[in-house]
Phi, psi and omega in degrees: 000121184243342183260156178292156178249132184253130178234152171285162178301314182296323179295313180297315179300315180296320179296316180295319178301317180297323178301314183285324176297319179296333179277359176101006181284140177307140187305314182296323179290316179301321179294318180294317179296318180296320180300316185284325178291315178297324178294321177297316179293320178302322184269012180061028172268079188300327181288350179234017180261224184297340174306329184284346182301313183299317180298321178293320179293324180295322179288332174292314181296329180278355180072024183262009175223144181275112187298320186254023181299132177249114182303141179245116180272129178243110183238105180267010179085007180266186180287341182254116175260135181248145172226122179270114181284347176063032181080014178257188181288144183291332187303310183288330177296316177298313181300320182291333183257355187300315183299320179295320179296315180298315181297317181292324180294319178292332180283317188248347181094329183214128178212160182233147172245122176258116176260120185256148170047064184232165169250114183246106184250352194258172177291142182282342180299333181301318182287314183290332175294319178299316180292323176298326177296340176265008179082017184250145168273151182203159174234139178227141182202156174200155172282184176212235174254151177287089180235002185241130176276140176295158180304127182090353180251181179222355180260130179302128180220324180263162173268179172291341166040073181292157186213128182228151178224138176230139179229128183287144175230144180279123175068024180207167172300148179292163172278117186222132165232151182207118180210152171286151177274358164279165181303323178215159176291148180300326178299328179293321178293321178297321178295322176296320180298315181296325182277349182072029181247148180288155174270157178297154176296145177091000179277327191201168172235158178275188184299334180271003179082015181265142179303142181217151172247005178276116184300324179292319177296325178293317180294328178279338182261244181214138172282168182241148176287151176288152173064025177059233185293335180290312177296324178298320179292319179295319178298320177295321176302317180294320176303317183288316184285319184258002176240283184301314184295330181273350186073024179250171180303139163268176190298324178293319179292322179299320179291318178298323183293315183273326179082004181199151174268002182285345180244159180296142180284155178244125185195201176246181178209154182230132175233125177252126181242141182225140178259106182304327183293330178286316181295325185263006190307315185271000182277336185078009181244156179267109185296328180290319178294320178297316178296322181296324178299319179293313182298318179293326178293322177296310180296328181294339177274001181089004179284144178276128177284147176301143181073002182300317179294322180296317179294325177294319178296323179297313181300319180293318182294321181289334179274319188248352182103165180264121183269123175253142175291162177306319180295317180297317182291321178296321178293320178299314180295322179295318178293324177296320184280321190248343182061226182297333179296338180292341182293334181269357182274000000 
């Protein structure tokens, strides 16, 4: 097979859902996981698309995720709503608590969702886009595994610690950015390793703390934060807000708990949601219109907006289908046919 294979979004989502259901995952959870993986592939986010199926299956095979976990929402009427994922995937926990978060945010202007004891493997833009669709601005963050050395150090202590922001726009895709606070996501280095290609300079150091372009040496050594001390400080903030403040694992603890970076980390996550209309109520101004003027001015200078390429890829995929490489399609078919047994093949 030399040509790409094209699938519709619904077809790809359904296939992924069946893979997880066949592996014993609760139907509602399998559907939530499939939605986010298919969305990543649709948007040409290869490091968060079908590539993630194997990682999810490996954590299932290792018994490190609760297959039938049913998220439990705890709402005490305060600004912080909690949802206990029960050792399951974060995706379904977010979906189950989303309506409560939106309602509290519209009521008070600012609310938080604390996701406890979860496995969060997916891109954070998925969550903030959903909230932007409800007219809310939001921030999403979580720790990961200690694979990143702080600025000036060489020993992994911080996680890749992703951070996302979403802002609603009228009649357009929302303004969204989502990035790891490491120079690159760990999945990007893994993709270079699989392809046998070097990583760019400045992404990582080896075990001796020396700069390296060898993806395997980078995975064995330490990744680096973006922007030197600035990225290191932001990554530390995420450790504190989505780890220490929640009473959940920080990246060092998550690694100690699992004992390997080969499986998905188990930790907590934090989502902060804000209703612009509540914050601007007494100003007499329309916050969405004000924001739009800024966004249009940025684009008017020829600058590329964050997620612009992703949204373009989405529009193309929804019109023409999602193109999988021969290797990706063969792996998808193998997982469909063999389930967890495909991991040993």
